N, C-alpha and C positions, 0 to 999 in steps of 0.2 A: 504494500500500500504506500509506503514511504517513497519507493522508487517511482511509482506511477505519479504521485504528487510532484516529485522532483522533475520528472520529464515534462509534465504540463507546465510547471513554472518556468523551466528553461525555454520551452517553445514560446511562451507568452513574452518573455523578456528579451530573448536573443534572436528570434526569427522575425525579420522585418516584414510588415504587412501580413502577419499570420492570419489564420482563419478567425481569430478572436476579434480582428479589426473589421470584420464584415458588418455592413449596415443593413437595416431592414429593407427589403425589396420595395421598389416603387411600382404602383399600379397605374397603368395608362390604358386608354381606349379611344375608339372613335366610332361614330355612327354616321352613315351617309344614307339618307332616304331619298329615292328618286321617283319622279313621275315623268313619263315620256309619252309623246304623241308623235306618231310616224305616219307618213303618207307619200306614196308615189304620185306623180302628177296625174296619171291616168286612172288611179284608183278612185272609187266613189266615196270611200269612208276612211276616216282616220283609225289607225290601230293604236289603242291606248293601253298603257301598262304601268305598273309601279313595282318597286322592289327595294329591299335594303341592299344597296350596292356594296357596302362594306360595313361589317360589324366586328371590329377588332377589340381584343382584350389582351393585355400584356402585363408581365411582371418581370422586373429586371433590377439588377443592382451590382454590387461589388463583393467579391469574396476577399480580395486584398486590394491594395492601392493599384496593382497592375493587372488584376484578374477580374473581368466582368462577365456577366451572363445575362441572357434575356430569353424569354419565352413569349412569343406573340402568335395568336391564332385568329382566324377569321371565321365567324359563325354565320355569314350571309347564306341565304337559301337553306338554312337548317343543316348545313354540312360544316365539318371542321376542316380547315385548310391551314397548313403551316405557313408562316411568314418568317419573321426573325426568330430563330431558335438556335442559339449559339453560346459558345464560351470563347471569350476574346482575351488575348494577352497584349497589353500595351507596353511598348518599350521605346527607347530612344531611336530604334531603327524602324519603327512603324508598328502597326497593329496587325496581329496575327489571329485570325478567327477560324474556328472549326465548327461546322454546322451550317445552318441556313442563313444566308445574308443576301442582300440585293447584289446582283451581279453588276460589274462595272461596264455598262454598255452605252452610256450616253447621257446627255443632259436631261432629257425627259424622264428617263428611268431613275436618274439620281435624285429627282425631286419627288418628295413624298406626296402621296395622294391627298394629304391634308393641305398641301400648298400648290398643287397644279392649278393653273389659272382657269382652265376649262374642265368640264365634267369628265371628259375622257382624254387620255393621252393621244398624241397623233398616231396615224395609221402605221408609220414606219416602226413603231414599238413592237408590232407583231413579228418582226424579224427576229426577236428574242423569244424563246419558248415561254418564259414567265419571268416576272421581275426578280424572283428569288431563285437561288440554286443551292443545293446542299453539297458541301465539300470543304476545300481549303480556300481561305480568302486572305488577302494582304492589302493593306492600305497605308499610305504615308501622306499626310496633308501638311507637313511641316517643312518641306524643302524650300530653299531660297526664301527664308523668312516668311513661310506660309503663303508664298505666291505660286508655288508649284506643287501639284499632287499627282501621285501615281497609284493605280489600283490593279489588282490581278486576281483571278479566281480560276480554280480547277474544280469542276462540279460534275455530278452524275446526271442521269436523265430520269430520275423518279418523279412521280406525280406528287404535287403538294398535298392533295387530298388523301394520299396514302402514306403520309410521313416521309416522302421522298425515297421510298423503298426502291432500290435498283439492284436486282439480283444478277444483272448481266453487264457489269462494267466493261467487260471485254468488247462489247459492241461499240464502245467509243465514249469519250468524255467530252465535256465542254470546256474550252479554254477561252477566257475573255480578259482583256486588258484595256486600260484607259490611262491617258496622261492629259492633264489640263493645267492651265495657268490662269491667274487673275492679275491683271495689270491695272492698278489704280492710277488716276491722273487728276490734276486740278486745273480748272479753267475758271478764271475770275473768282477765285476763292472757294469754288464749289468742287467737292470731291465726286468723281465719276469712276467708272471701272469697265474694263473689257475682259471677257472670259473667252478663252480659246482652248480647244481640246481635240484630241483624236482618239479613236477607239477601234478595236478589232476583236473578232471572235471566230473560233473554229468549232463547229458542231457536227454531229451526225446529221445526214439529210433527213428532212421531215416535210410533210405537206404544210402549206401555208393557209391558215384560216384567220380571217379578221373581219371586223365590221367597220363601216365608215364613220367612226367616232361617235357611235351611240352604243348602248349595251343591251337593248331589247330587240333590235332589228335582226334581219337575216345576215348571215355571213357570206363573204366571198370565199371560195375554196379552190385552191390551185394544187395540182399534183406535179411531181417531177420524176417521171419514170426513169429508173436506172441510176439515179444520183446516189452517191454513197456519202458524200461530205459536203458541207456548205461553209463558205468563208464570207464573213461580213466585214466591211471596212466603212468607217464613218468619220465625219468631221462635225464639229459643233462650235457654236459661238453665241455670245450674249453681250449686249451693251446695256449698261445701267446708267441712266442720266437722271438721278434723283427719283422723281415720280414717274419716269418713263422707262420702259424696258423693251428691248428687242431681243429675241432669241430664235435660233434656228438650227437645224441639223440636216445633214445629207447622209444617206446610207446606200450602199450597194451590196447585194447578196449574190454570190456566184455559186452555182451547183454544177460542177463538171460531171459528165457521164461518158460512157463508152461511145466510140465513134465520133469523137470531136464535138460532142453535144455540150453546149454551154448554156444552162438556164441562168437568166439574170432577172433580178427584181431590184428596182431603184425606188427609194423613198426620200421625201424631203418635206419640210414645213418651215414656215416663218410665222412667228407669233409676236404681236405688238400689244403692250399693256400700258394703261395710263391710270394712275391713282388720282382721282378727281379731287380728293380731300387733302392732298399734300403729303401723305406718308411716303416713305422711301423704300424702294426695293432693296433686298439684301440677299447675299449668297453665303452658303455655308457648306463645307465639305463637297464642293463641286456641284451643288444643286441650289435651287432657289429656296429661301427660308420663309418663315411665317411673316405675314403682314399684320402689324399691330396698330390698331386705330389710335390716333393721337387723342381723339375725344370720344371714348366709348359711351354707349347709351347708359351704362351704369353710373356715369358721371353727368348724366343729362346731356350727353353729346349726340352727334349725328352718326357716329361710327365712321367706318372707312368705306368709300365707294370706288369701284374699279370697273373700267370698261376694257374688254379684250377682244381682239380679232385674230383669226388664224387662217392661213392658206396652207393646205396640206394635199400631198399628191403621192400616189403609188403608180408605178409604170412597170410593165413586164416586156421582155423582148419577144421577137417572133418565134423563138424556139419554145418559150412558155406558152404562147398562144396556140401553137400547133398541137401541144399536148392538152390544152384546155380551151377548145374552140368556143365553148359556151360562155366563157368568162371575158370580161372587158380587158382591153389593153391598157387603158388609162382610167384612173379613178381620182377625181378631184373634189375636195370638200372645202367649203367656205364656212367659217363659224364666227358668229358674233356672240359675245358673252357679257353679262352684267353681274357683278358680284357686290354684295353688301356684307360688311363685317361689323355687326353691332358690337361684338366683343372680339377679343383676340382669338378666342376658341369657339366662336360661333359664326357660321357663314351661310348665307342664302345665295343661291346661284340660279341664273337663267341662261340657257344656251339656245341659239337657233342655228341649225346646220342645214346647208344646202349642198347636195352631192350630185355631181354629174358623172355618169359611167357609161353612157351610150346604150343602156339596155332598153328594151322595147317599152317597159312600163313607164319610162320617163324619169326625170330627176327625183331624188328623194328629199323630202322636207322633214325636219325633226325639231320638235320643241322639247327641251329637257329642263326640268325644275329639280333643284336639290336643296335640302336642308342638312347641314353638317354641324356636328358638335364633336369636340375632342377634349379629353381630360387627362 
């Protein structure tokens, strides 16, 4: 008994950041409830729907000063899906994570769903299987006095709703990497900033399914017969001018197959945002951060108001069209959004999207309403 007491005492006194230093876990969550109205030009009636788009609950904290953990799951649609489920080690050489974290694939995916300016991410995000991947992750955001960041991940191909279970790793892994920089500058005493980044990914070949930036409508479906692997290359940029932001990305996905067959899918978007009430845009860890109202309604203020517009496009080459003759070559979506932030953690959103794809039913119109709270 004395020996056991002595060992415990030594561990507490002499082991830095021991397990006795751990803090109580913090509980977080988010709720996003959507109502959508969809209609093709030649349809006679609107298709109406509603859903809990996201219902996240998480717990996380520190075991030591250098060792963090988090468990986050999504309960939308009455199913459990893994999100952030990891153990992470923080060091002077960067952060090393084991488990499920967001893969480093670009600006849109680096920005949390709590902070994306429109209800859905742009179409090119579909070139990634899913925002999260389970495996090994690395990130360092402190290079060049925190102006340069790098990220990399090696992940499996399991489904998030099945705990990322992947019994056949020999079928191929996902490798993704991203490097980005933030350059601040001053004009007439005002601080501005430019974000620039590149990213790449290598994954096993997979069919491509995506919606034109709504979540309750029909999907486009493309197949790539004979393809074994896919490579994705992308570039990203953002400009922050106090209450004005511009952001955009371009990605190309290549899927080579036997017989000199080369399937290609290209995606791009440009988003412009303006905070009407004077708040400033901010970036953190290579993505956009929370908008905090200067005058919240809790202080009898007006909250923060934001207008957003986006041009988004996906294009496939003739080889893809030959394998998918019923699918469009070009899909273009225009979106207008209005956001009201009564409080920092409460947001009401309205989106109108107009999609041209050349299909016989005519362009698609969509109205999307969302109420969001996070804690």
